[in-house]
C-alpha positions as CSV (number, residue, x, y, z in Angstrom):
1,M,23.0,41.6,23.4
2,R,25.9,41.0,26.2
3,T,24.9,40.3,29.9
4,T,26.7,40.4,33.3
5,L,25.9,38.4,36.3
6,E,26.2,41.2,39.1
7,R,27.2,40.1,42.9
8,D,28.7,43.3,44.5
9,P,26.4,45.1,46.7
10,T,27.9,48.3,45.8
11,K,26.9,48.7,42.2
12,L,23.4,46.7,42.5
13,K,22.7,49.8,44.9
14,G,22.6,51.8,42.3
15,H,19.9,49.7,40.8
16,L,18.0,49.7,43.7
17,S,15.4,51.7,41.9
18,E,14.9,49.7,38.9
19,I,14.4,46.6,41.1
20,I,11.9,47.8,43.3
21,A,10.0,49.0,39.8
22,L,10.5,45.6,38.1
23,S,8.7,44.2,41.2
24,N,6.2,46.3,41.6
25,G,4.8,45.9,37.8
26,E,4.5,42.0,38.9
27,K,3.1,41.7,42.0
28,E,0.5,39.3,41.2
29,A,3.0,37.2,40.9
30,L,5.7,37.9,43.3
31,G,3.6,39.4,46.0
32,F,4.4,42.6,48.2
33,L,8.0,43.7,49.9
34,P,8.7,47.0,51.4
35,N,11.4,48.5,49.5
36,A,13.6,48.3,52.4
37,A,13.4,44.8,51.9
38,Y,15.1,44.9,48.6
39,E,17.6,47.3,49.8
40,D,18.5,44.7,53.1
41,A,18.6,41.9,50.7
42,I,21.2,43.5,48.8
43,A,23.4,44.7,51.6
44,Q,23.2,41.0,52.9
45,R,24.3,39.5,49.5
46,R,20.7,37.3,49.3
47,L,20.0,39.3,45.5
48,F,22.0,39.2,42.4
49,A,20.9,40.7,39.2
50,M,21.5,40.2,35.3
51,L,22.5,43.5,33.8
52,A,22.7,44.5,30.2
53,E,23.7,47.4,28.2
54,D,20.8,49.8,26.4
55,E,21.1,51.7,23.7
56,E,22.8,54.1,25.0
57,G,25.4,51.4,26.5
58,Q,24.3,51.7,29.7
59,S,24.0,48.8,32.4
60,V,20.5,48.3,33.4
61,I,18.4,45.7,35.1
62,V,16.8,42.7,33.0
63,G,16.3,40.3,35.8
64,Y,17.1,39.8,39.6
65,I,16.8,36.6,42.2
66,L,16.1,37.7,45.7
67,H,16.9,34.4,48.0
68,G,16.6,33.5,51.9
69,G,16.3,30.7,53.9
70,V,18.4,28.9,57.2
71,F,21.5,26.9,56.1
72,P,21.2,24.2,55.0
73,H,18.0,25.0,53.7
74,A,18.1,27.1,51.3
75,R,14.5,29.1,49.6
76,V,14.0,31.3,46.2
77,Q,11.7,34.3,46.9
78,Q,11.9,35.5,44.0
79,V,12.6,35.6,40.3
80,C,11.6,38.5,37.7
81,T,12.7,39.1,34.4
82,K,12.1,41.9,32.3
83,P,8.8,41.7,30.0
84,G,11.4,42.2,26.7
85,W,14.3,39.4,28.0
86,R,11.4,36.9,28.8
87,R,12.8,34.2,26.1
88,H,15.9,35.1,26.4
89,K,16.3,32.4,29.7
90,V,17.5,34.9,32.1
91,A,15.4,33.3,34.7
92,S,17.1,30.0,34.5
93,A,20.3,31.5,34.4
94,L,19.3,33.4,37.6
95,V,18.4,30.2,39.3
96,D,21.1,28.0,37.9
97,A,23.4,30.2,39.3
98,L,21.9,30.4,42.7
99,I,21.7,26.7,42.9
100,C,25.9,26.7,41.9
101,D,26.2,29.1,44.5
102,L,24.1,27.1,47.1
103,E,25.8,23.7,46.4
104,R,29.6,25.2,46.9
105,A,28.3,26.2,50.4
106,G,27.2,23.0,51.0
107,F,23.4,23.5,51.2
108,L,21.2,20.4,50.8
109,T,17.8,21.9,49.6
110,V,16.5,25.1,47.9
111,K,12.5,25.6,48.1
112,A,10.1,27.7,46.3
113,K,6.4,28.5,47.2
114,V,4.5,28.8,44.0
115,A,0.6,29.6,43.9
116,S,-1.3,26.7,42.2
117,D,-2.6,29.6,39.5
118,L,0.7,30.9,38.2
119,A,0.8,27.8,35.5
120,H,4.3,29.2,33.6
121,A,5.9,29.4,37.2
122,Q,4.7,26.1,38.1
123,A,6.1,24.8,34.9
124,F,9.4,27.0,35.4
125,Y,10.0,25.5,38.6
126,E,9.4,22.2,37.2
127,R,11.4,22.7,34.7
128,H,14.4,23.4,36.9
129,G,14.2,20.0,39.1
130,F,11.8,21.2,41.9
131,E,9.4,19.4,42.8
132,P,6.1,19.5,44.5
133,V,5.7,18.4,48.4
134,A,2.9,19.9,50.0
135,S,0.5,22.6,49.4
136,K,-1.5,24.5,51.4
137,A,-4.5,27.4,51.5
138,G,-2.9,30.9,50.4
139,G,-4.8,33.9,52.2
140,S,-8.2,34.8,52.6
141,T,-7.8,37.6,50.0
142,R,-7.2,35.9,46.7
143,G,-8.4,32.3,47.8
144,R,-5.0,30.8,46.4
145,T,-3.5,27.5,46.7
146,I,0.2,27.5,47.6
147,V,2.2,24.7,46.2
148,F,5.5,24.0,48.1
149,R,8.3,22.5,45.9
150,V,11.9,21.3,47.1
151,R,15.0,20.9,44.5
152,N,17.4,18.6,45.8
153,L,20.9,19.6,45.4
154,A,24.3,17.7,44.4
155,T,25.9,18.3,47.8
156,P,27.6,15.2,49.9
157,H,26.9,14.9,53.0
158,L,26.2,11.8,55.6
159,F,22.8,10.9,54.5
160,S,23.5,10.9,50.4
161,T,22.1,8.3,48.4
162,T,22.9,7.4,45.1
163,P,20.1,7.5,42.3
164,T,19.2,4.6,41.4
165,T,20.7,3.7,38.0
166,I,22.6,1.5,35.6
167,D,26.0,1.2,37.4
168,L,28.7,0.0,35.0
169,G,31.0,-0.8,38.3
170,L,34.0,1.4,36.9
171,P,36.6,1.9,39.6
172,K,38.8,4.8,39.3
173,R,41.4,3.4,36.8
174,F,43.8,6.3,36.9
175,G,47.0,4.7,37.6
176,T,50.3,5.8,38.5
177,E,52.6,4.5,35.9
178,A,52.8,3.1,32.6
179,S,51.6,-0.1,32.0
180,F,54.1,-3.0,32.1
181,Y,53.6,-5.9,29.3
182,T,55.7,-8.9,28.3
183,F,56.4,-10.2,25.0
184,D,57.7,-13.1,23.0
185,L,60.5,-14.1,20.8
186,N,58.7,-12.9,18.0
187,V,58.5,-9.2,18.8
188,L,62.2,-9.2,19.2
189,F,62.6,-10.8,16.1
190,D,60.8,-8.7,14.8
191,L,62.5,-5.9,16.0
192,V,66.3,-6.7,14.7
193,K,65.4,-9.0,11.6
194,N,63.2,-6.2,9.9
195,R,60.6,-8.4,9.3
196,Q,56.6,-7.7,7.7
197,R,56.1,-6.0,11.4
198,H,59.4,-4.6,12.3
199,D,57.9,-1.2,11.9
200,S,55.3,-2.0,14.6
201,A,58.1,-3.4,16.7
202,C,60.2,0.3,16.1
203,A,56.8,1.7,17.2
204,L,56.4,-0.2,20.4
205,F,59.6,0.2,22.0
206,G,59.9,4.1,21.4
207,A,56.8,3.8,23.3
208,A,58.9,2.0,25.9
209,L,62.1,4.7,25.4
210,D,59.0,7.4,25.7
211,H,57.7,6.2,29.1
212,R,54.2,5.4,27.5
213,I,54.7,1.6,28.2
214,R,56.9,-0.7,30.3
215,L,58.4,-3.7,29.0
216,G,60.1,-6.9,30.2
217,I,60.5,-10.4,29.6
218,A,60.1,-14.0,31.4
219,A,63.4,-16.0,31.8
220,E,61.6,-18.7,29.5
221,F,62.7,-15.9,26.8
222,I,66.5,-16.1,27.9
223,S,66.1,-19.9,27.9
224,E,64.5,-20.4,24.9
225,L,67.0,-17.8,23.2
226,R,69.9,-19.7,25.0
227,R,68.6,-23.1,23.2
228,T,68.5,-21.9,19.6
229,S,71.6,-19.4,20.2
230,A,74.8,-21.1,17.6
231,G,77.3,-18.8,20.1
232,Q,76.0,-17.9,23.1
233,Q,79.0,-14.8,23.8
234,T,78.9,-13.7,20.4
235,D,75.1,-14.0,19.5
236,P,74.2,-10.3,19.5
237,I,70.7,-10.8,20.0
238,L,71.3,-13.1,22.7
239,Q,73.8,-10.3,24.4
240,M,70.9,-7.4,24.0
241,A,67.9,-9.8,25.7
242,L,70.2,-10.1,28.4
243,Q,70.2,-5.9,28.9
244,L,66.2,-6.4,29.5
245,P,64.2,-5.9,32.1
246,R,63.3,-9.0,33.7
247,L,60.6,-10.8,35.5
248,P,61.5,-11.6,39.3
249,P,62.0,-15.1,39.7
250,P,58.4,-16.9,40.5
251,V,58.5,-17.4,44.8
252,N,56.9,-21.5,43.9
253,T,58.6,-22.7,40.6
254,Q,55.3,-25.4,41.8
255,D,53.2,-22.9,41.0
256,L,54.9,-22.0,37.6
257,E,55.2,-25.5,36.4
258,R,51.2,-26.2,37.7
259,L,50.0,-22.9,35.7
260,A,52.1,-23.8,32.7
261,N,50.7,-27.4,32.1
262,E,47.1,-25.8,32.6
263,I,48.3,-22.8,30.0
264,Y,49.4,-25.4,27.7
265,E,46.1,-27.7,28.0
266,I,44.3,-24.7,27.3
267,V,46.4,-23.2,24.1
268,F,47.4,-26.3,22.6
269,V,45.9,-29.8,23.3
270,S,42.0,-28.5,23.8
271,R,42.2,-27.1,20.4
272,R,44.1,-29.9,19.0
273,N,46.9,-27.7,17.6
274,V,49.8,-29.0,15.7
275,G,52.0,-27.6,17.9
276,A,50.6,-29.9,20.6
277,G,53.4,-31.7,22.2
278,S,56.7,-29.7,20.6
279,A,59.4,-28.0,23.0
280,Q,58.1,-24.7,21.2
281,A,54.9,-25.1,22.6
282,Q,56.2,-25.9,26.4
283,S,58.0,-23.0,26.5
284,D,54.9,-20.8,25.2
285,A,53.0,-21.8,28.1
286,R,56.0,-21.1,30.6
287,H,56.0,-17.4,28.8
288,L,52.6,-16.9,29.6
289,A,52.5,-18.5,33.1
290,H,55.2,-16.6,34.7
291,S,53.6,-13.4,33.1
292,A,50.6,-14.1,34.7
293,L,52.0,-15.2,38.2
294,S,53.8,-11.6,37.8
295,R,50.5,-9.7,37.6
296,V,51.8,-8.1,34.3
297,S,49.2,-5.8,32.4
298,G,49.5,-8.5,29.4
299,F,51.5,-10.7,27.3
300,I,52.4,-9.4,23.6
301,T,52.6,-11.8,20.6
302,S,52.0,-12.7,17.3
303,D,51.4,-16.6,17.8
304,G,48.2,-17.5,16.1
305,A,47.2,-20.2,18.7
306,I,48.1,-18.2,21.4
307,L,45.9,-15.2,20.2
308,E,43.0,-18.0,19.2
309,A,43.2,-18.9,22.9
310,R,42.8,-15.6,24.8
311,D,39.5,-15.5,25.5
312,D,40.2,-18.4,27.4
313,L,43.4,-17.7,29.1
314,L,41.8,-14.2,30.3
315,T,38.6,-15.8,32.0
316,K,40.3,-18.8,33.4
317,I,44.2,-17.8,34.0
318,G,43.7,-13.8,33.9
319,I,46.5,-13.0,31.9
320,D,45.8,-10.7,28.7
321,V,46.8,-11.5,25.3
322,A,47.5,-9.0,22.7
323,G,48.8,-8.9,19.3
324,L,51.8,-6.0,18.7
325,D,49.7,-4.1,16.1
326,E,46.5,-4.2,18.7
327,L,48.9,-3.1,21.2
328,L,50.1,-0.1,19.8
329,T,46.6,1.3,19.2
330,L,46.4,1.0,23.4
331,L,49.1,3.1,24.1
332,P,48.3,6.5,25.7
333,E,48.7,9.7,23.9
334,R,52.1,11.7,24.4
335,A,52.3,14.5,26.9
336,D,52.6,16.9,23.5
337,H,49.3,16.0,21.7
338,Q,46.8,18.8,21.7
339,S,44.3,18.6,19.0
340,P,43.4,22.0,17.9
341,T,40.1,23.8,18.8
342,E,40.2,27.1,17.4
343,R,36.9,28.1,16.4
344,R,34.6,31.1,16.3
345,G,30.7,31.8,17.3
346,D,28.7,34.4,17.9
347,G,30.4,36.9,20.3
348,F,32.7,33.9,21.4
349,E,35.6,32.0,20.2
350,C,37.2,28.7,21.3
351,R,40.5,28.1,21.5
352,A,42.8,26.3,24.2
353,P,43.6,28.2,27.4
354,T,47.4,27.8,28.9
355,T,47.9,25.5,31.9
356,D,48.1,28.8,34.2
357,E,45.1,30.6,32.2
358,A,43.1,27.6,33.1
359,A,44.5,27.0,36.7
360,A,43.3,30.7,37.2
361,Y,39.7,30.5,35.6
362,L,39.1,27.3,37.9
363,M,40.6,28.9,41.3
364,G,38.1,32.3,40.6
365,S,35.5,29.7,39.9
366,G,35.7,28.7,43.3
367,V,36.6,24.8,42.3
368,P,38.9,23.2,44.9
369,A,42.4,23.3,44.8
370,S,42.9,19.6,44.8
371,V,40.7,19.0,41.6
372,I,42.6,21.7,39.9
373,E,45.7,19.5,41.0
374,E,44.5,17.0,39.2
375,V,44.0,18.2,36.0
376,C,46.5,21.4,36.3
377,G,49.2,20.6,38.6
378,A,52.9,19.3,38.4
379,S,51.7,15.8,39.6
380,I,50.5,15.3,35.9
381,G,53.6,14.8,34.5
382,R,53.6,13.5,30.9
383,T,50.3,12.5,30.9
384,A,48.5,14.2,27.7
385,V,46.3,16.5,28.8
386,W,44.0,18.5,26.2
387,R,42.4,22.0,27.0
388,S,39.4,24.1,25.4
389,G,37.9,27.1,26.5
390,I,35.3,29.6,25.6
391,W,36.5,33.0,25.5
392,E,34.3,36.3,25.5
393,G,37.4,38.8,24.3
394,S,39.8,38.6,26.8
395,N,37.6,36.5,29.7
396,L,37.6,32.9,30.2
397,V,33.7,31.8,30.7
398,A,34.1,28.3,30.3
399,A,36.8,25.5,30.3
400,A,37.4,21.9,30.0
401,C,40.3,19.9,31.1
402,L,40.4,15.8,29.5
403,V,43.7,14.1,31.2
404,S,44.5,11.1,29.4
405,P,45.4,7.6,31.1
406,I,48.8,7.0,32.4
407,S,48.4,3.3,31.8
408,T,47.1,1.3,28.9
409,T,43.7,0.6,30.5
410,G,43.4,3.8,32.6
411,E,40.3,5.9,31.8
412,Y,40.4,9.9,31.3
413,R,39.6,12.5,33.6
414,L,37.5,15.4,32.1
415,L,36.6,18.8,34.1
416,I,34.2,21.0,32.6
417,N,33.2,24.2,34.5
418,V,31.0,27.1,33.1
419,D,29.8,30.2,34.5
420,A,26.1,29.0,36.0
421,G,24.7,32.6,35.4
422,H,25.5,33.1,31.9
423,L,22.6,32.7,29.0
424,D,24.7,30.7,27.2
425,R,26.0,27.7,29.4
426,E,24.2,25.3,28.1
427,L,25.8,25.8,24.4
428,Y,29.2,25.8,26.1
429,A,28.7,22.8,28.5
430,E,27.3,21.0,25.7
431,Y,29.9,22.1,23.2
432,L,33.0,21.0,25.6
433,L,31.3,18.0,26.7
434,D,31.1,16.5,23.5
435,V,34.4,18.1,22.1
436,A,36.1,16.3,24.9
437,V,34.3,12.6,24.7
438,K,35.6,12.8,20.9
439,Q,38.7,13.3,21.9
440,A,38.6,10.7,24.1
441,C,37.3,8.0,22.0
442,F,39.0,9.2,18.8
443,S,41.6,6.3,18.1
444,N,39.9,3.9,20.3
445,P,36.9,3.1,23.0
446,A,37.7,5.2,26.1
447,A,36.0,5.4,29.8
448,V,35.8,8.7,30.6
449,R,35.4,10.3,34.4
450,L,33.5,13.4,34.7
451,L,34.8,15.0,37.9
452,S,32.5,16.2,40.5
453,V,32.6,19.7,41.4
454,P,30.1,21.6,43.4
455,G,27.7,24.3,41.5
456,Q,27.7,22.9,38.4
457,P,23.9,21.6,37.6
458,T,23.9,22.5,33.6
459,V,26.9,20.3,33.2
460,S,25.8,17.1,35.7
461,A,22.3,17.6,33.9
462,L,23.3,17.9,30.5
463,A,26.5,14.8,31.0
464,T,23.5,12.5,32.2
465,A,21.4,13.0,28.9
466,R,24.2,11.8,27.0
467,G,25.0,8.7,28.7
468,F,26.8,9.4,31.6
469,L,26.1,7.6,34.9
470,T,26.7,7.5,38.3
471,T,29.1,5.5,39.8
472,G,27.9,3.8,42.5
473,T,30.7,5.0,44.6
474,G,30.7,9.2,44.6
475,Y,29.2,12.4,42.8
476,D,31.7,11.6,39.5
477,L,30.0,10.5,36.5
478,V,31.2,7.8,34.0
479,K,31.0,7.2,30.4
480,V,32.1,4.6,28.1
481,A,32.4,5.9,24.4
482,I,33.5,3.5,22.2
483,G,33.8,6.2,18.9
484,Q,33.0,4.5,15.5
485,P,30.3,2.1,14.3
486,I,29.9,-1.3,15.4
487,T,29.2,-4.2,12.9
488,R,29.8,-7.9,12.9
489,E,33.0,-7.2,11.0
490,N,35.0,-5.0,13.8
491,W,33.2,-6.8,16.7
492,E,35.7,-8.8,18.0
493,S,38.1,-5.8,17.9
494,I,36.0,-3.6,19.5
495,R,35.4,-6.1,22.5
496,H,38.5,-6.9,22.7
497,T,39.5,-3.0,23.4
498,T,36.5,-2.0,24.8
499,R,37.2,-4.7,27.8
500,R,41.2,-3.3,28.0
501,K,40.3,0.3,28.2
502,T,36.7,0.4,30.4
503,G,36.7,-3.1,32.0
504,L,33.3,-3.6,30.4
505,G,32.7,-7.4,28.7
506,L,30.7,-7.3,25.9
507,P,29.2,-10.8,24.3
508,A,31.7,-12.9,22.6
509,H,30.0,-13.4,19.6
510,W,28.0,-10.7,17.4
511,P,24.5,-10.9,18.9
512,D,22.1,-11.5,15.8
513,F,19.1,-12.0,17.8
514,K,18.4,-15.1,16.7
515,N,17.2,-16.5,20.0
516,G,14.3,-14.2,19.6
517,L,15.8,-12.0,22.7
518,Y,16.2,-8.2,21.5
519,S,18.9,-7.4,23.8
520,V,22.9,-7.1,24.2
521,T,24.1,-8.7,27.5
522,I,27.1,-6.6,28.7
523,T,29.0,-7.8,31.9
524,S,30.2,-4.8,34.3
525,A,33.5,-4.1,35.1
526,S,32.0,-5.7,38.9
527,G,30.9,-8.7,37.0
528,Q,27.4,-8.0,37.1
529,S,25.3,-8.7,33.9
530,L,23.2,-5.8,32.4
531,E,20.6,-6.6,30.1
532,L,20.2,-3.3,27.6
533,S,18.2,-2.8,24.3
534,P,20.0,-2.3,21.2
535,E,19.1,1.6,21.1
536,R,20.0,1.9,25.1
537,F,23.2,0.4,24.0
538,E,23.7,3.3,21.6
539,D,22.8,5.9,24.3
540,M,25.3,4.5,26.6
541,F,28.2,3.8,24.5
542,G,27.7,6.9,22.2
543,P,29.5,8.3,19.7
544,T,28.5,5.1,17.9
545,L,26.0,3.4,15.7
546,Y,25.2,-0.2,16.3
547,L,24.5,-1.7,13.0
548,W,22.6,-4.7,14.5
549,P,21.1,-7.1,12.1
550,G,18.5,-6.1,9.9
551,R,19.4,-2.1,10.2
552,E,18.8,0.2,7.4
553,A,19.4,3.7,7.1
554,V,18.9,6.6,4.8
555,I,20.9,8.6,2.6
556,V,20.6,12.6,2.4
557,P,22.6,15.2,0.4
558,I,23.7,18.3,1.5
559,Q,25.4,21.2,-0.2
560,R,29.5,21.6,1.2
561,V,28.4,25.0,2.0
562,Y,26.1,23.5,4.8
563,A,28.3,20.2,5.2
564,D,30.8,22.4,6.6
565,E,29.1,24.1,9.2
566,L,26.5,21.4,10.7
567,L,28.8,18.4,10.2
568,G,31.6,20.3,10.7
569,T,33.6,18.6,7.6
570,N,35.8,21.3,6.4
571,T,38.8,20.9,5.2
572,Q,40.1,24.0,5.0
573,A,40.8,26.8,7.8
574,R,37.9,29.3,8.1
575,L,38.4,33.0,7.8
576,S,38.9,34.4,11.1
577,F,36.6,36.8,10.6
578,I,33.4,33.7,9.7
579,N,31.6,33.1,12.6
580,D,30.0,29.7,12.8
581,R,26.7,29.2,13.9
582,D,25.4,28.0,17.2
583,A,24.4,24.3,15.3
584,S,28.1,23.9,15.0
585,F,28.4,23.7,18.2
586,L,26.1,21.5,19.7
587,A,25.5,17.6,20.0
588,R,22.2,17.7,18.6
589,R,21.5,18.8,15.5
590,A,19.4,19.3,12.3
591,Y,18.8,18.8,9.1
592,V,16.2,20.4,6.9
593,N,14.3,18.9,3.4
594,T,11.3,18.6,1.8
595,P,7.8,17.0,3.4
596,R,8.0,14.3,1.2
597,A,11.0,12.6,2.8
598,R,8.9,12.5,5.9
599,S,8.2,8.6,5.3
600,T,11.8,7.9,4.4
601,M,13.0,10.4,7.7
602,R,12.6,7.7,10.6
603,P,13.5,8.0,14.0
604,G,16.1,5.6,15.6
605,L,17.3,5.2,11.5
606,P,21.3,6.0,11.0
607,I,21.4,9.2,8.6
608,L,24.0,9.2,6.3
609,F,25.2,12.4,4.7
610,Y,26.0,13.0,0.9
611,E,28.2,15.4,-0.1
612,S,26.9,16.8,-3.1
613,G,29.5,17.9,-6.2
614,K,28.2,21.5,-6.7
615,N,30.6,23.8,-5.8
616,G,33.5,22.3,-4.8
617,G,31.9,19.4,-3.2
618,R,33.4,15.6,-3.0
619,S,30.4,13.7,-4.2
620,A,30.7,11.2,-1.1
621,V,29.0,10.0,1.9
622,I,31.3,12.1,4.3
623,A,29.1,11.7,7.6
624,A,26.7,9.8,10.3
625,G,24.3,10.0,12.7
626,R,21.3,8.9,13.9
627,I,17.6,10.5,14.0
628,V,16.5,11.5,16.9
629,D,12.7,12.8,15.8
630,S,11.6,14.0,12.2
631,V,8.7,16.2,12.3
632,L,6.7,18.7,10.3
633,V,7.6,22.7,11.1
634,P,5.9,25.5,9.2
635,K,8.2,27.7,7.5
636,E,7.1,30.8,9.6
637,T,7.6,29.5,13.0
638,A,11.1,27.9,12.6
639,S,12.5,29.8,15.0
640,G,13.9,29.6,19.0
641,D,15.7,26.4,19.8
642,T,14.6,24.8,16.1
643,A,16.1,27.7,14.0
644,R,19.5,27.5,16.8
645,R,20.3,23.5,15.4
646,M,19.8,24.8,12.0
647,V,22.6,26.5,9.5
648,V,20.2,27.7,7.2
649,D,18.9,31.0,6.9
650,D,16.5,30.3,4.1
651,L,13.7,28.0,4.3
652,S,12.3,28.7,0.8
653,E,14.7,26.5,-1.1
654,F,13.7,23.3,0.3
655,S,10.7,22.8,-0.4
656,A,7.9,24.4,-2.5
657,M,5.0,24.1,0.8
658,D,4.8,25.8,3.8
659,E,6.3,22.9,5.7
660,V,9.9,21.8,6.3
661,L,10.5,18.5,7.1
662,M,13.0,19.3,10.3
663,T,14.9,16.1,11.0
664,T,16.8,16.2,14.6
665,F,19.7,13.9,14.6
666,D,22.8,13.0,17.3
667,N,25.6,10.5,17.3
668,L,27.5,12.5,14.7
669,I,30.4,10.6,13.5
670,V,32.6,12.2,11.0
671,F,33.9,9.3,8.3
672,P,38.0,9.2,8.4
673,A,37.7,8.2,4.9
674,P,34.9,9.2,2.6
675,V,33.1,7.0,0.8
676,R,32.9,8.1,-3.3
677,F,29.7,8.0,-5.5
678,A,31.3,5.4,-7.9
679,T,31.6,3.2,-4.8
680,L,28.1,3.9,-3.7
681,K,26.9,3.4,-7.2
682,E,29.0,-0.3,-8.0
683,V,26.8,-1.2,-4.6
684,G,23.5,-0.2,-5.5
685,A,23.1,2.7,-2.8
686,T,22.2,5.9,-5.3
687,G,18.8,4.9,-5.2
688,S,16.9,6.2,-9.0
689,S,17.3,9.6,-7.8
690,N,21.3,9.0,-7.9
691,L,21.3,10.8,-4.4
692,I,19.3,14.3,-4.8
693,S,16.5,13.2,-2.5
694,A,16.8,11.0,0.4
695,T,17.4,7.5,0.0
696,A,16.7,4.8,1.5
697,L,19.5,2.4,2.3
698,S,19.1,-1.3,3.0
699,H,21.5,-3.2,5.4
700,E,23.7,-4.7,3.4
701,N,24.7,-1.4,2.2
702,L,24.8,0.4,5.3
703,V,27.2,-1.8,6.5
704,R,29.6,-1.8,3.1
705,I,29.0,1.8,3.4
706,I,30.6,1.7,6.8
707,K,33.5,-0.2,5.9
708,A,34.8,1.6,2.9
709,A,34.9,4.6,5.2
710,W,36.9,2.4,8.1
711,T,39.3,0.7,5.7
712,K,42.8,1.8,5.8
């Protein structure tokens, strides 16, 4: 049943008798207030309520909240829910709506006085972040003890302190213009001579013409061409090169020669490269030296010697070196890029709002104009913007705006706003967070900055639970998302891309834990070393699966009818009148199977989903996740939040016993290429049951399957 948060005093006065009747029925918990107190609170906008339609279509009160206090310290005086609505999270929605109002108004704290013998009320306020700070004796009549609980609000103020947490040291890296790269002659020859990397070179120069990257050359580029040109006036390649943007001459030529000699030593001499001593090697060093002195974003080359030395060139010289194909993966998205997000849930649909629709909704929700300008304004120019919204009929009730970086090294800006008093605000916020992060890291690891706006406690809490961290310099939250499994084979590529995109340094060598240290050392963008357990690494950098040495997994069967919804792997458009279940909008979902699989379904293991060949299934592993927990649940009691995470109606088919095994998983990653049964059989990954039941998977076979799924 749809609910409405009502704040209008005129409309609330029509429900005054219902509010009084509701409070009179809960005097033991709420205490006594005269009827006039409720009328005054409505007039003073200190009371608002949740309404729902009854069977006759009339709006009725299902809950209300009464509050007061003196700025900047607020107080919850009463929260009350109609008995038949007490498992619909009405009270939680009312408290969250109040928190939203208070943060936007600049309040610092909100407190509540709760009798110690009211266990449910104590637990309720505890769940909502109200911490006990004091207690005192109540009135002599009841002999109660009153517990004072306080919640600090996320309101910036003079004495604000950032919570103690891991600080990745990520500065704001939005950028105001496209990244500037220099390149060597090989890249130009790839373009004009139709060599092996011709298509890649065309894509690079096409991106430059589309203003997604800026390209230029060092002075040595022209000098090298002139040395090898047969006729300078008639050489079309030289004449074309003369029209390319060039770096300004170095201020001090002695600095250029000194740096070129240092680079020559790093790339050729210290590595005993066969090119050492050649004029070409000296020329390459001057290319790099001029680029480094000019502070370009990076240098593009296909020269093996330079690429092999790029770690030393970065740490000792400060110049980033990238291969041609590698650089293409870093390019910002096109401004006209918009992934489809249209889906339908129970009573709502997901589709992208227009710029005007998003801006109007955010403005009506009290989001600061400066933030709206950042994600919807003209200043974003040619930047790609992804948007998604939750609509109930013609009403937009939640929205997400993801602005891609202008430069190859920038971070995404994300804004998520949900109606704080909506009963499904957690579902909507969780879905928008999940799809936005996956959108950002679809092609490459990405840094995502969740812009802080007052009055979004649900979004902030969910983001923190999903790996977003405080920045140490403000109230924004930042997350680094890898977006794909990490193996020994792709570690080098992910390491370089993660550094470029986020500024974080991963270990130069694949962590094998042979030294007895079960941890991964990362270097923050500010140069601080951080020791992370593999599990914590996976939490912080998800969605990802870190296939550390020896890590095993499990393959489970799933029919296509369930896989389409639970995993989001449907390859065909769904009929417009079919609604997806709540599970398909949640980041943490539940898989159901027989209790006999309990020993195989261990928390922390990667779980691979094999879509069986029944009913048009693909007979292939199509997705993977990470097991959070695996518990036995009686069939009769599988309801509430547990049932919400499933896509199953009838549990009887999964077990002849009275219980089923409920396995919750997160970090869901859909495979770009399904791994067919024949491949699984070939490597011995099908087990004795041919994947009819849950099958343990060795580390070696886990790596083989992941490699097959990501091999283009």
